[in-house]
PALUM-700202 format. One line per field, with one value per residue (C-alpha): residue number from 1; residue in three letters; chain; x, y, z. Coordinates in nm, 3 decimals. Layout:
N
num: (NUM;...)
residuo: (Ala;...)
cadena: (A;...)
X: (X;...)
Y: (Y;...)
Z: (Z;...)
END
This chain:
268
num: (1;2;3;4;5;6;7;8;9;10;11;12;13;14;15;16;17;18;19;20;21;22;23;24;25;26;27;28;29;30;31;32;33;34;35;36;37;38;39;40;41;42;43;44;45;46;47;48;49;50;51;52;53;54;55;56;57;58;59;60;61;62;63;64;65;66;67;68;69;70;71;72;73;74;75;76;77;78;79;80;81;82;83;84;85;86;87;88;89;90;91;92;93;94;95;96;97;98;99;100;101;102;103;104;105;106;107;108;109;110;111;112;113;114;115;116;117;118;119;120;121;122;123;124;125;126;127;128;129;130;131;132;133;134;135;136;137;138;139;140;141;142;143;144;145;146;147;148;149;150;151;152;153;154;155;156;157;158;159;160;161;162;163;164;165;166;167;168;169;170;171;172;173;174;175;176;177;178;179;180;181;182;183;184;185;186;187;188;189;190;191;192;193;194;195;196;197;198;199;200;201;202;203;204;205;206;207;208;209;210;211;212;213;214;215;216;217;218;219;220;221;222;223;224;225;226;227;228;229;230;231;232;233;234;235;236;237;238;239;240;241;242;243;244;245;246;247;248;249;250;251;252;253;254;255;256;257;258;259;260;261;262;263;264;265;266;267;268)
residuo: (Met;Pro;Pro;Leu;Ala;Asp;Ser;Pro;Ser;Ala;His;Pro;Pro;Leu;Pro;Arg;Pro;Phe;Arg;Leu;Asp;Gly;Arg;Val;Ala;Leu;Val;Thr;Gly;Ala;Gly;Arg;Gly;Leu;Gly;Phe;Glu;Met;Ala;Lys;Ser;Leu;Ala;Ser;Ala;Gly;Ala;Ser;Val;Val;Ile;Asn;Gly;Arg;His;Ala;Gly;Arg;Leu;Glu;Ala;Ala;Ala;Ala;Ala;Leu;Ala;Ala;Glu;Thr;Gly;Arg;Val;Val;Asp;Thr;Ala;Pro;Phe;Asp;Val;Ala;Asp;Pro;Asp;Ala;Gly;Arg;Ala;Ala;Ile;Ala;Ala;Ile;Ala;Gln;Arg;His;Gly;Arg;Leu;Asp;Ile;Leu;Val;Asn;Asn;Val;Gly;Ala;Arg;Asp;Arg;Arg;Pro;Leu;Lys;Asp;Phe;Ala;Pro;Gly;Glu;Ile;Ala;Ser;Leu;Ile;Ala;Thr;Asp;Leu;Val;Gly;Pro;Met;Leu;Leu;Ala;Arg;Glu;Ala;Ala;Glu;His;Met;Thr;Ala;His;Arg;His;Gly;Arg;Leu;Ile;Thr;Val;Thr;Ser;Ile;Ala;Gly;Gln;Val;Ala;Asn;Arg;His;Asp;Pro;Val;Tyr;Thr;Ala;Ala;Lys;Ala;Gly;Leu;Thr;Gly;Leu;Met;Arg;Ala;Leu;Ala;Val;Asp;Tyr;Ala;Arg;Ala;Gly;Ile;Thr;Ser;Asn;Ala;Ile;Ala;Pro;Gly;Met;Phe;Ala;Thr;Glu;Thr;Asn;Ala;Gly;Leu;Val;Ala;Asp;Ala;Ala;Phe;Ser;Ala;Phe;Val;Asp;Val;Arg;Val;Pro;Leu;Gly;Arg;Trp;Gly;Arg;Pro;His;Glu;Ile;Gly;Ala;Ala;Ala;Val;Phe;Leu;Ala;Ser;Asp;Glu;Ala;Ser;Phe;Val;Asn;Gly;His;Val;Leu;Thr;Val;Asp;Gly;Gly;Gln;Thr;Val;Arg;Met)
cadena: (A;A;A;A;A;A;A;A;A;A;A;A;A;A;A;A;A;A;A;A;A;A;A;A;A;A;A;A;A;A;A;A;A;A;A;A;A;A;A;A;A;A;A;A;A;A;A;A;A;A;A;A;A;A;A;A;A;A;A;A;A;A;A;A;A;A;A;A;A;A;A;A;A;A;A;A;A;A;A;A;A;A;A;A;A;A;A;A;A;A;A;A;A;A;A;A;A;A;A;A;A;A;A;A;A;A;A;A;A;A;A;A;A;A;A;A;A;A;A;A;A;A;A;A;A;A;A;A;A;A;A;A;A;A;A;A;A;A;A;A;A;A;A;A;A;A;A;A;A;A;A;A;A;A;A;A;A;A;A;A;A;A;A;A;A;A;A;A;A;A;A;A;A;A;A;A;A;A;A;A;A;A;A;A;A;A;A;A;A;A;A;A;A;A;A;A;A;A;A;A;A;A;A;A;A;A;A;A;A;A;A;A;A;A;A;A;A;A;A;A;A;A;A;A;A;A;A;A;A;A;A;A;A;A;A;A;A;A;A;A;A;A;A;A;A;A;A;A;A;A;A;A;A;A;A;A;A;A;A;A;A;A;A;A;A;A;A;A)
X: (0.000;0.156;0.210;-0.058;0.006;0.043;0.273;0.646;0.747;0.554;0.801;1.170;1.408;1.506;1.871;2.095;2.102;2.415;2.581;2.808;2.854;2.950;3.047;3.395;3.536;3.842;3.946;4.219;4.460;4.388;4.732;4.649;4.412;4.052;4.104;4.224;3.924;3.676;3.841;3.815;3.446;3.369;3.555;3.381;3.048;3.143;3.292;3.600;3.827;4.123;4.329;4.535;4.832;5.163;5.385;5.365;5.531;5.289;4.996;5.108;5.137;4.794;4.641;4.787;4.647;4.305;4.303;4.390;4.115;3.838;3.922;3.905;4.172;4.244;4.414;4.647;4.672;4.975;4.953;4.947;4.594;4.742;4.868;4.571;4.726;4.809;4.460;4.298;4.516;4.451;4.074;4.081;4.294;4.054;3.753;3.929;4.039;3.710;3.471;3.327;3.381;3.086;3.224;3.483;3.585;3.787;3.972;4.318;4.389;4.709;4.729;4.966;4.869;5.015;4.882;4.795;5.069;5.332;5.231;5.404;5.164;5.310;5.250;4.885;4.850;5.010;4.772;4.468;4.583;4.591;4.289;4.045;4.151;4.270;3.946;3.747;3.923;3.905;3.531;3.494;3.686;3.500;3.161;3.231;3.265;2.971;2.745;2.787;2.627;2.372;2.492;2.756;2.847;3.076;3.177;3.387;3.567;3.563;3.608;3.433;3.698;3.477;3.203;3.392;3.739;4.039;4.317;4.613;4.447;4.321;4.419;4.293;3.971;3.914;3.980;3.742;3.468;3.530;3.490;3.151;3.044;3.182;2.992;2.665;2.730;2.802;2.484;2.289;2.491;2.509;2.184;2.001;2.283;2.207;2.502;2.469;2.721;2.759;3.023;3.155;3.283;3.497;3.571;3.870;3.984;4.271;4.461;4.832;4.840;4.695;4.912;5.101;4.779;4.630;4.939;4.914;4.728;4.622;4.477;4.299;4.149;4.020;3.867;3.696;3.534;3.464;3.320;2.987;3.080;3.392;3.654;3.841;3.675;3.801;3.913;3.686;3.386;3.415;3.369;2.994;2.934;3.110;2.924;2.589;2.647;2.780;2.488;2.150;1.994;2.123;1.983;1.777;2.047;2.209;2.394;2.425;2.710;2.718;2.904;3.083;3.222;3.064;2.852;3.139;2.992;2.653;2.795;2.793)
Y: (0.000;0.336;0.594;0.855;1.181;1.375;1.126;1.208;0.902;1.031;1.314;1.288;1.402;1.765;1.834;1.932;2.312;2.509;2.223;2.287;1.935;1.934;2.302;2.426;2.730;2.951;3.152;3.411;3.507;3.181;3.084;3.217;3.440;3.495;3.345;3.021;3.013;3.073;2.802;2.563;2.635;2.596;2.264;2.146;2.221;1.989;2.220;2.134;2.420;2.579;2.823;3.108;3.309;3.433;3.193;2.833;2.691;2.862;2.749;2.387;2.396;2.557;2.298;2.016;2.172;2.217;1.857;1.735;1.943;1.883;1.542;1.685;1.737;2.108;2.230;2.527;2.803;3.023;3.353;3.727;3.865;4.189;3.998;3.977;3.710;3.487;3.522;3.441;3.133;3.010;3.034;2.858;2.579;2.537;2.519;2.267;2.043;2.048;2.104;2.419;2.708;2.793;3.018;3.294;3.447;3.758;3.791;3.929;4.272;4.469;4.754;5.045;5.284;5.624;5.973;6.028;6.291;6.025;5.803;5.819;5.775;5.434;5.315;5.416;5.239;4.923;4.903;4.973;4.705;4.445;4.556;4.659;4.600;4.243;4.131;4.305;4.112;3.781;3.829;3.893;3.576;3.364;3.493;3.378;3.019;3.048;3.176;2.850;2.663;2.932;2.932;3.121;3.303;3.606;3.688;3.998;4.047;4.419;4.565;4.794;5.034;5.055;5.202;5.404;5.556;5.590;5.843;5.763;5.480;5.650;5.409;5.095;5.271;5.392;5.046;4.874;5.127;5.062;4.688;4.750;4.945;4.674;4.405;4.593;4.652;4.282;4.194;4.379;4.275;3.899;3.823;3.702;3.453;3.288;3.455;3.642;3.896;3.981;4.105;4.026;4.321;4.199;4.414;4.369;4.007;3.854;3.726;3.685;4.019;4.192;4.005;4.320;4.510;4.217;4.215;4.591;4.634;4.990;4.894;4.590;4.819;5.035;4.726;4.644;4.987;5.027;4.682;4.616;4.250;4.372;4.164;4.090;3.868;3.511;3.406;3.102;3.332;3.455;3.113;3.074;3.404;3.270;2.938;3.114;3.345;3.053;2.823;2.767;2.913;3.255;3.218;3.538;3.740;3.964;4.295;4.272;4.356;4.111;4.295;4.074;4.317;4.248;4.560;4.807;5.004;5.057;5.203;5.580)
Z: (0.000;-0.101;0.173;0.227;0.042;0.363;0.536;0.576;0.374;0.072;0.023;-0.067;0.208;0.190;0.103;0.391;0.412;0.331;0.144;-0.152;-0.282;-0.649;-0.647;-0.736;-0.556;-0.598;-0.293;-0.348;-0.073;0.107;0.226;0.571;0.765;0.664;0.319;0.475;0.708;0.426;0.218;0.512;0.561;0.190;0.179;0.496;0.327;0.041;-0.221;-0.425;-0.326;-0.502;-0.299;-0.441;-0.324;-0.459;-0.263;-0.381;-0.071;0.167;-0.049;-0.044;0.334;0.361;0.126;0.335;0.653;0.493;0.372;0.721;0.880;0.627;0.484;0.132;-0.132;-0.183;-0.501;-0.530;-0.791;-0.721;-0.910;-0.849;-0.879;-1.012;-1.320;-1.563;-1.783;-1.486;-1.346;-1.680;-1.726;-1.372;-1.402;-1.739;-1.589;-1.295;-1.526;-1.749;-1.462;-1.271;-1.560;-1.403;-1.163;-0.939;-0.667;-0.669;-0.338;-0.420;-0.090;-0.169;-0.026;0.025;0.274;0.323;0.600;0.512;0.444;0.080;0.046;0.115;-0.178;-0.513;-0.808;-0.888;-0.533;-0.556;-0.889;-0.750;-0.454;-0.670;-0.915;-0.635;-0.435;-0.707;-1.067;-1.009;-0.842;-1.115;-1.391;-1.202;-1.156;-1.528;-1.618;-1.362;-1.476;-1.831;-1.710;-1.470;-1.746;-1.937;-1.644;-1.561;-1.201;-1.007;-0.691;-0.700;-0.342;-0.283;0.047;0.108;0.456;0.698;0.564;0.256;0.477;0.737;0.731;0.960;0.930;0.706;0.513;0.194;-0.085;0.085;0.184;-0.173;-0.317;-0.074;-0.145;-0.513;-0.459;-0.301;-0.608;-0.835;-0.647;-0.693;-1.063;-1.117;-0.924;-1.190;-1.495;-1.430;-1.249;-1.562;-1.617;-1.283;-1.109;-0.782;-0.658;-0.290;-0.049;0.297;0.497;0.788;1.087;1.316;1.321;1.515;1.209;1.155;0.978;1.284;1.538;1.635;1.704;1.895;2.118;2.173;2.503;2.422;2.083;2.222;2.487;2.200;2.040;2.369;2.371;1.999;1.921;2.097;2.147;2.328;2.147;1.826;1.568;1.569;1.220;1.205;1.248;0.889;0.727;0.770;0.589;0.281;0.295;0.323;0.026;-0.181;-0.097;-0.259;0.055;-0.061;-0.415;-0.383;-0.207;-0.466;-0.434;-0.056;0.182;0.474;0.749;1.001;1.257;1.596;1.553;1.516;1.225;1.394;1.713;1.768)
END
């Protein structure tokens, strides 16, 4: 006797939420820090992950660590995101090897805290090339492959520096604000191809890059006052944001900045 129409056994089981099985992801700047943590979360959710960075040795060590922690093979793609030809070749190689590219996490960011008057024009151009132009071109290349499958997730890691500014940080702030604008433009341009474009804006996280500030008692006291949660972000706390935006559960989220800052940007 077949099950009644309204009985649980009459319906197929729902897929596990926030799973990325069968998806292929490229995470730039993933040799350490927040990029590493996002790559780990994506792999743990079932994605086939490729990590990028400029230093092949560091990437291989990171891939081994990710494999040990997630039980999944993680590929590496060492290249400089500021090199358009290298980025184009890397994305083509990923698509050829895996048959597709579903998720791009544009995470690389260089920072140079100095007053604008202290920058030579070439130094400004170099930072903008890494922080804004490189991600723009990678998104363009990735979207071409995503369009063929009518599915894709472009995830841009900006910063709360794209929303609020500190003294002596003009080039980075301008680039991150530019990335926010780029993300919104791509959300409009690629939506009909089944591609969403969103951003993650991290606040102050206790990463290797910020180790000196974390160890500075005076600065950590400032964090305690400025961040409503009263602490630094822990690197693993960024991963779920990437998984959500990459997942089918975020299929109608497009053109959004997901701020992960413990409430810092909403405090007076």
